[in-house]
C-alpha positions in Angstrom: 12.3 28.9 -9.1 9.8 31.4 -8.7 7.3 29.8 -11.1 7.5 26.2 -9.1 6.9 28.0 -5.8 3.8 29.7 -7.3 2.4 26.2 -8.9 3.2 24.6 -5.3 1.1 27.4 -3.6 -1.5 26.7 -6.3 -2.1 22.9 -5.4 -2.1 23.4 -1.8 -5.2 25.5 -2.3 -7.0 23.2 -4.3 -9.3 20.4 -2.3 -8.3 16.7 -2.3 -9.9 14.3 -4.6 -12.2 12.1 -2.6 -11.6 8.4 -3.7 -14.6 6.1 -3.1 -16.5 2.7 -4.8 -20.0 4.0 -5.4 -21.1 1.6 -8.4 -24.1 0.2 -7.6 -23.9 -2.5 -10.4 -19.9 -3.4 -9.7 -18.4 -5.8 -7.4 -14.9 -6.6 -7.2 -15.6 -10.1 -6.9 -17.1 -10.5 -10.3 -14.2 -13.6 -10.4 -16.5 -15.4 -8.4 -18.8 -16.5 -10.9 -16.6 -18.9 -12.5 -15.5 -20.4 -8.9 -19.1 -20.9 -8.1 -20.1 -22.8 -11.3 -17.2 -24.9 -10.9 -18.6 -25.8 -7.0 -22.1 -26.3 -8.2 -21.0 -28.7 -11.1 -19.0 -30.9 -8.3 -21.9 -30.7 -6.1 -20.3 -29.2 -3.2 -23.2 -27.6 -1.6 -25.0 -30.8 -1.8 -22.2 -32.9 -0.1 -21.6 -30.3 2.4 -25.5 -30.8 3.5 -25.1 -34.4 3.8 -22.3 -33.8 6.5 -23.1 -33.9 10.2 -21.0 -31.1 11.5 -21.9 -31.6 15.3 -22.8 -35.1 16.7 -24.3 -33.6 20.0 -27.1 -32.3 17.8 -30.1 -34.7 17.4 -30.2 -35.8 13.6 -27.1 -34.1 12.9 -27.0 -30.5 11.4 -27.5 -29.6 7.7 -25.9 -26.1 6.9 -24.1 -26.6 3.4 -25.5 -23.3 2.3 -23.5 -21.6 5.1 -20.5 -23.4 4.9 -20.6 -22.4 1.0 -20.9 -18.8 2.3 -17.8 -19.1 4.4 -16.0 -20.5 1.7 -16.5 -17.6 -0.6 -15.7 -15.4 2.1 -12.4 -17.3 2.4 -11.9 -17.2 -1.3 -12.0 -14.0 -1.0 -9.4 -13.2 1.4 -12.0 -12.5 4.4 -10.6 -14.7 7.2 -12.8 -13.3 9.7 -16.7 -13.8 10.0 -16.8 -9.8 10.5 -15.0 -9.2 7.6 -17.7 -11.1 5.4 -20.5 -8.5 6.2 -18.9 -6.7 2.9 -20.5 -10.0 1.2 -23.7 -9.6 2.7 -24.1 -5.7 1.2 -22.8 -6.6 -1.8 -26.1 -7.6 -4.0 -24.1 -8.0 -7.3 -21.8 -10.9 -5.8 -25.0 -12.4 -4.8 -26.5 -12.5 -8.2 -23.1 -13.9 -9.6 -23.3 -16.9 -7.2 -27.1 -17.5 -7.3 -27.7 -16.2 -3.8 -31.0 -14.1 -3.0 -28.8 -13.3 0.5 -26.1 -13.5 2.3 -25.6 -15.0 5.8 -24.6 -12.5 8.8 -21.7 -12.8 11.0 -23.6 -14.2 13.8 -24.9 -16.8 11.7 -21.7 -17.9 10.3 -20.1 -17.6 14.0 -22.9 -20.2 15.3 -21.6 -22.3 12.6 -18.2 -22.0 13.3 -19.1 -23.0 17.1 -21.0 -26.0 16.1 -18.1 -28.0 14.5 -16.9 -31.1 16.1 -13.4 -32.9 15.2 -15.5 -35.7 13.2 -17.3 -33.2 11.1 -14.0 -31.9 10.4 -12.6 -34.8 9.4 -16.1 -35.6 7.5 -15.1 -32.5 5.3 -11.4 -33.4 4.7 -12.6 -37.0 3.2 -15.5 -35.2 0.9 -12.4 -32.7 -0.5 -10.0 -35.8 -1.3 -13.0 -37.7 -2.9 -13.6 -35.0 -5.0 -10.0 -34.6 -5.8 -9.8 -38.0 -7.2 -12.9 -37.6 -9.2 -11.7 -34.3 -10.8 -8.3 -36.0 -11.3 -9.9 -39.1 -12.9 -8.0 -41.1 -9.8 -4.9 -40.3 -11.6 -5.1 -42.8 -14.2 -2.8 -41.4 -16.4 -0.1 -41.0 -13.8 2.4 -44.1 -13.0 4.4 -41.8 -10.7 3.2 -39.2 -8.2 5.0 -37.0 -6.0 3.8 -36.0 -2.3 4.9 -32.9 -1.0 4.6 -32.5 2.5 5.1 -29.0 4.5 4.1 -27.7 7.9 2.7 -23.8 8.5 2.9 -21.9 11.6 -0.4 -19.7 12.1 -0.3 -17.2 14.9 -3.7 -16.5 16.7 -4.5 -14.1 19.1 -6.4 -14.4 22.3 -7.4 -17.7 23.7 -8.0 -19.7 20.7 -9.0 -23.1 21.3 -6.2 -25.9 21.0 -3.5 -22.8 20.4 -0.2 -23.0 21.9 3.1 -21.2 22.4 5.8 -23.1 20.3 8.4 -22.7 17.4 6.9 -19.4 16.2 10.0 -17.4 13.8 7.8 -14.3 13.3 6.1 -13.9 16.8 8.1 -15.2 19.0 6.3 -16.1 22.4 2.7 -15.6 20.7 0.1 -18.6 20.5 -0.2 -20.4 17.4 -1.1 -23.2 15.0 0.8 -25.8 13.2 -1.0 -27.8 11.3 0.5 -30.3 8.6 -0.1 -30.6 4.9 0.1 -33.0 1.9 0.1 -32.0 -1.6 0.8 -33.4 -5.1 3.7 -32.0 -6.5 2.7 -32.7 -10.3 -0.4 -31.1 -10.1 -0.3 -28.8 -6.7 -3.7 -30.5 -5.2 -4.1 -30.5 -1.7 -4.1 -34.2 -0.7 -4.5 -34.1 3.1 -3.9 -32.2 6.3 -3.9 -32.6 9.9 -4.6 -29.9 12.8 -2.2 -29.2 15.5 -1.4 -26.8 18.2 1.8 -24.8 18.1 3.7 -26.7 20.4 4.0 -29.6 18.2 7.4 -30.5 16.6 7.3 -30.4 12.8 7.5 -34.0 11.9 5.2 -35.1 15.0 2.1 -37.2 13.5 4.0 -37.1 9.8 4.1 -41.1 9.6 0.3 -41.5 10.4 -0.6 -38.4 7.9 1.4 -40.1 5.1 0.1 -43.5 6.3 -3.7 -41.8 5.4 -2.3 -40.2 2.5 -1.2 -43.2 1.0 -4.6 -44.8 1.5 -6.0 -42.4 -1.1 -3.6 -42.9 -3.8 -4.9 -45.2 -6.6 -2.8 -48.4 -7.2 -2.8 -47.8 -10.6 0.4 -45.0 -9.4 3.3 -47.5 -9.3 6.0 -45.5 -8.0 6.1 -42.5 -5.4 8.6 -39.7 -4.6 8.3 -37.4 -1.4 9.9 -34.0 -0.5 10.1 -32.2 2.7 12.4 -30.0 4.7 14.6 -30.7 7.4 11.6 -30.3 9.9 10.8 -33.9 8.4 14.3 -35.5 9.3 13.9 -38.1 11.6 14.5 -41.8 12.3 10.5 -42.9 12.4 9.7 -40.8 9.1 13.0 -42.0 7.0 12.3 -45.6 7.9 8.8 -45.4 7.1 9.6 -44.3 3.7 12.1 -46.9 3.1 9.6 -49.6 4.2 7.2 -48.3 1.7 9.4 -48.0 -1.1 9.1 -44.2 -1.5 12.1 -42.6 -2.8 12.6 -39.2 -1.1 14.1 -36.0 -0.7 14.7 -34.5 2.4 17.0 -31.5 3.4 18.9 -31.7 6.5 21.8 -29.4 8.0 24.8 -31.0 7.3 26.1 -30.9 11.0 29.5 -33.0 11.9 27.5 -35.7 13.4 25.0 -36.0 10.3 28.1 -36.4 8.1 29.6 -38.8 10.4 26.3 -41.0 9.8 
């Protein structure tokens, strides 16, 4: 027992080990080299450069490089422009992705401030076009499964179009409640719809599904759909039946539903 106490006293006198990342030729984002190569082969930056982000700007606004900088930050898990300053200091990361520099926080914030709804929709359309290109229009698939879902994203402060609605993790907080549609077999994101937090899950689901069906190639002979109980509504299920889409929609077995 005495030897243990002596050892404990000795450990207390030792200084704490200082841990820091100081390697000048190292980066925690080295894996983005593959992502950068994939993006260049698809021509993502060139496609974004052609999109008019804001209709109010004369001649539109080209910012493919800035948008790609924003995408790199999001891929790294940096959701706020202020967090992306670490990429501006990381010269190794910039070399890997082929950049001579990285845009500042103010430049990215100005970019986000210029976005219009039309510009955002154009980016979504370009994403869908590239997906079909990569998947060769799903030419080898006679059947596809659409997975529809929604997500509550809590926000703080007075964010544009945020509203108080169903929020299980932060009740009473403002949030967004976007809709998503994925390809079940490949887990690809097909299309989405931005909504404020006070919209119910199935609100706008039929409209989004119609837009998704326009993207599905005619070579796909049968569609399936999966969704949770939030999509259990007469209008949504009726539309699925009209389009001959086989579906699995979960629902709580209340007595009234069982009777139906």
